[in-house]
C-alpha positions in Angstrom: 29.5 5.9 -11.5 30.0 2.7 -13.4 27.0 0.4 -13.9 29.0 -2.6 -12.8 31.8 -3.0 -10.4 34.1 -5.9 -9.5 33.5 -7.5 -6.1 36.6 -8.3 -4.0 38.8 -8.3 -7.1 37.2 -11.5 -8.4 35.3 -12.3 -11.5 31.9 -11.6 -9.9 30.4 -8.2 -10.8 27.9 -6.3 -8.7 25.2 -3.9 -9.9 25.6 -0.3 -8.7 22.6 1.0 -10.8 19.2 -0.2 -11.8 17.2 0.7 -14.9 13.5 1.1 -14.1 11.6 0.1 -17.3 8.5 1.9 -16.0 5.5 1.8 -18.4 7.3 0.4 -21.4 8.7 2.0 -24.6 5.5 3.3 -26.1 7.0 6.8 -26.7 3.7 8.1 -28.2 2.1 7.6 -24.8 4.9 9.2 -22.8 3.7 12.9 -23.0 0.0 12.1 -22.2 1.2 9.9 -19.3 3.6 12.6 -18.1 0.9 15.3 -18.1 -1.6 13.0 -16.4 0.7 12.0 -13.6 1.9 15.6 -13.2 -1.7 16.8 -12.7 -2.4 13.9 -10.3 0.7 14.8 -8.3 -0.2 18.5 -8.1 -3.8 17.8 -7.1 -2.7 15.2 -4.5 -0.2 17.5 -2.9 -2.5 20.5 -3.0 -5.5 18.6 -1.6 -3.6 17.0 1.3 -1.7 20.2 2.2 -5.1 22.1 2.2 -6.5 19.6 4.6 -3.5 20.0 7.0 -3.8 23.8 6.9 -7.5 23.7 7.5 -7.3 21.3 10.4 -4.5 23.3 12.1 -6.1 26.7 11.5 -9.7 26.0 12.3 -10.6 25.3 16.0 -13.8 23.5 15.0 -11.7 20.8 13.4 -9.6 20.1 16.5 -11.2 16.8 17.1 -9.9 13.2 17.0 -11.4 12.5 13.5 -9.6 15.5 11.9 -6.4 14.8 13.9 -6.2 11.5 12.2 -7.1 13.0 8.8 -4.3 15.5 9.2 -1.9 12.7 9.9 -3.2 10.8 6.9 -2.8 13.9 4.7 0.7 14.5 6.0 1.6 10.9 5.2 0.0 11.0 1.7 2.0 14.1 0.9 5.3 12.4 1.4 3.9 9.1 0.1 3.3 10.5 -3.3 6.6 12.5 -3.2 8.5 9.3 -2.6 7.5 7.9 -6.0 5.9 10.3 -8.5 8.7 12.9 -8.8 11.2 10.1 -9.9 8.6 8.8 -12.3 8.0 12.2 -13.8 11.7 12.8 -14.1 12.1 9.6 -16.0 9.2 10.4 -18.4 10.5 13.9 -18.9 14.2 13.1 -19.5 14.2 9.5 -20.6 16.7 8.7 -17.9 15.5 5.6 -16.2 18.6 4.7 -14.2 18.7 4.9 -10.4 21.6 4.0 -8.1 21.4 1.0 -5.8 21.5 3.3 -2.8 18.8 5.5 -4.3 16.7 2.4 -5.0 17.0 1.1 -1.4 16.3 4.6 0.0 13.2 5.0 -2.1 11.9 1.6 -1.0 12.7 2.4 2.7 10.7 5.7 2.8 7.9 4.3 0.6 7.7 1.2 2.8 7.5 3.1 6.0 4.7 5.3 4.7 2.6 2.5 3.2 2.9 0.4 6.3 2.1 3.3 8.5 -1.0 4.0 6.5 -2.3 0.4 7.2 -2.3 1.1 10.9 -3.4 4.7 10.6 -6.5 3.6 8.6 -7.3 1.1 11.3 -7.0 3.8 14.0 -9.4 6.0 12.0 -11.9 3.2 11.7 -11.8 2.7 15.4 -12.4 6.4 15.9 -15.4 6.3 13.6 -16.7 3.1 15.3 -16.6 4.7 18.8 -18.2 7.9 17.5 -21.1 6.2 15.8 -21.6 3.0 17.8 -20.5 4.2 21.2 -21.3 7.9 21.3 -21.8 8.1 25.0 -18.3 6.8 25.7 -16.6 8.5 22.7 -15.4 11.7 24.5 -14.1 9.8 27.5 -12.3 7.1 25.5 -11.0 9.0 22.4 -9.0 11.6 24.3 -5.9 13.5 23.3 -3.6 10.9 24.9 -5.1 7.9 23.1 -5.1 9.8 19.8 -1.4 10.6 20.1 -0.7 7.0 21.1 -2.5 5.6 18.1 -0.8 8.0 15.7 2.7 7.5 17.2 2.1 3.7 17.3 1.2 3.7 13.6 4.3 5.5 12.6 6.6 3.5 14.9 5.1 0.2 13.6 5.7 1.2 10.0 9.3 2.4 10.8 10.2 -0.8 12.6 8.8 -3.3 10.0 10.5 -1.6 7.1 13.8 -0.9 8.9 14.1 -4.7 9.5 13.2 -5.5 5.9 15.6 -2.9 4.4 18.4 -4.0 6.7 18.2 -7.5 5.1 17.7 -6.1 1.6 20.8 -3.9 1.8 22.9 -7.0 2.3 21.7 -8.7 -0.9 24.1 -8.9 -3.9 22.8 -8.0 -7.4 24.9 -9.4 -10.3 22.6 -8.7 -13.2 20.6 -8.1 -15.3 20.0 -4.6 -14.0 16.6 -3.9 -15.7 13.7 -3.8 -13.3 10.2 -4.2 -14.8 8.5 -1.6 -12.5 8.1 2.1 -12.2 9.6 2.3 -8.7 11.9 0.3 -6.4 9.5 -2.2 -4.9 10.3 -5.2 -2.8 9.4 -8.1 -5.2 11.2 -6.7 -8.3 14.3 -5.9 -6.4 14.6 -9.3 -4.6 13.8 -11.2 -7.8 16.9 -9.6 -9.3 19.3 -10.6 -6.6 21.9 -13.4 -7.0 22.0 -14.0 -3.2 20.0 -16.5 -1.3 16.7 -14.6 -0.8 14.8 -17.3 1.1 15.3 -15.6 4.5 14.2 -12.1 3.4 11.2 -13.5 1.5 10.0 -15.4 4.6 10.6 -12.4 6.8 8.8 -10.1 4.3 5.8 -12.5 4.2 5.5 -12.6 8.0 5.8 -8.8 8.3 3.5 -8.1 5.4 0.9 -10.5 7.0 1.2 -8.8 10.4 1.0 -5.3 9.0 -1.8 -5.9 6.4 -4.2 -8.6 7.7 -4.9 -7.5 11.3 -5.4 -3.8 10.5 -7.6 -4.8 7.5 -9.7 -7.2 9.5 -10.1 -4.6 12.3 -11.1 -1.9 9.8 -13.5 -4.3 8.1 -15.1 -5.3 11.4 -15.5 -1.8 12.6 -17.2 -0.7 9.4 -19.5 -3.6 9.4 -20.6 -2.5 12.9 -20.9 1.1 11.7 -23.1 0.1 8.8 -25.2 -2.0 11.0 -25.7 0.9 13.4 -26.5 3.2 10.4 -29.2 0.8 9.2 -30.9 1.4 12.6 -31.2 5.1 12.1 -34.9 5.9 11.8 -34.5 8.8 9.3 -34.2 7.7 5.7 -32.2 10.8 4.7 -29.9 10.3 7.7 -29.3 6.7 6.7 -28.5 7.5 3.1 -26.1 10.3 4.1 -24.2 8.3 6.7 -24.1 5.1 4.5 -22.9 7.1 1.5 -19.9 8.4 3.5 -19.0 5.1 5.1 -19.4 3.1 2.0 -17.0 5.5 0.2 -14.5 5.1 3.1 -14.8 1.4 3.0 -14.3 1.3 -0.8 -11.0 3.1 -0.5 -9.8 1.0 2.4 -10.8 -2.2 0.5 -8.9 -1.1 -2.6 -5.8 -0.1 -0.6 -5.6 -3.2 1.6 -6.8 -5.5 -1.3 -4.0 -4.4 -3.6 -1.4 -4.6 -0.8 -2.4 -8.2 0.0 -2.2 -9.2 -3.7 1.2 -7.6 -4.2 2.9 -8.4 -1.0 1.2 -11.4 0.6 -0.1 -13.7 -2.1 2.4 -16.0 -3.9 4.4 -14.3 -6.6 2.9 -16.2 -9.6 3.7 -15.2 -13.2 0.1 -13.9 -13.7 0.2 -11.7 -10.6 3.7 -10.5 -11.5 2.3 -9.1 -14.8 -0.5 -7.3 -12.9 1.7 -5.9 -10.1 2.3 -2.6 -11.8 -1.5 -2.1 -12.2 -2.2 -3.0 -8.6 0.7 -0.8 -7.5 -0.8 2.2 -9.4 -3.9 1.9 -7.3 -2.3 2.2 -3.9 0.7 4.4 -4.8 -0.9 7.0 -7.0 -4.7 6.8 -7.0 -5.3 6.2 -3.2 -3.4 9.3 -2.1 -5.4 11.3 -4.7 -8.8 9.8 -3.5 -8.2 10.1 0.2 -8.5 13.8 0.6 -11.5 13.9 -1.6 -13.4 11.1 0.1 -12.3 11.5 3.7 -12.4 15.3 3.9 -13.4 17.5 1.0 -16.8 15.9 0.9 -17.2 16.6 4.6 -19.6 19.4 5.5 -17.3 20.8 8.3 -14.3 20.8 6.0 -16.3 22.7 3.4 -17.4 25.2 6.0 -13.8 25.7 7.2 -12.7 26.1 3.6 -15.4 28.7 3.0 -14.4 30.7 6.1 -10.8 30.5 5.1 -11.5 31.8 1.6 -13.6 34.7 3.0 -10.9 35.6 5.5 -8.2 35.6 2.7 -10.5 37.8 0.5 -11.0 40.3 3.3 -7.3 40.4 4.1 -6.5 41.0 0.4 -8.9 44.0 0.3 -7.3 45.7 3.2 
């Protein structure tokens, strides 16, 4: 496919491929970076798939908390797969080109997943709030129907917001240059390269980003504040330390995730922030999916117990 094609037979040319500059041309760092990202990808996929298998197979984990964790792990599996394989391919082969359709498709699926995660993390925080702060009402309120509604609502919200954005993006014209200073097809780098009038899509993106980032973040923050306040009222020092350690870890990941999203997608696109966008993008696209299974599940006593029982069962079956 040619890199440029004539539009309507005129003098204007239109880009049909982009070149993702990635992490620069420091070739001596390519192999270490390739190995690091490959290990991160394998650990991320393995950890999240393990959580899904444990939640599905162990009846003791058939609770709202682990239902949401399984949803999050399912999301993180595809989330990482929407970006890292393409980055690994570029580092391995040196081919940084990606078609316009491929670029829009990558943004579409990545956008759905990252937006869904915003709402899913908020749903998880509500679940924890009810379990810790309203234990007497928890079983009655957080039933199977509500859990399904929250999960489906999270996925539908992510799909709707990004479908609207991608529809507008697909109508933009790109006339050159075709080099994108990023490691994946994100919104700001793509729009900044367009020779169309991007005012409408920028305003639309700001509104949708604000709606999808700020309310879930504020809800999550408020619920964790209430949770921590309740934890401080626990008479046992050991109980307080254990509960606070878990919740503070959760809150740290949520803050990093939402904080970087707000910086990248909501704050004005200044030259300083533009230079740091790749760093912030690394946090929520690569490190957060890696950290989530470790912090939300693998440190959990019930998950460890389920993993132990599963390992024993596999060992016994292998001996038969």
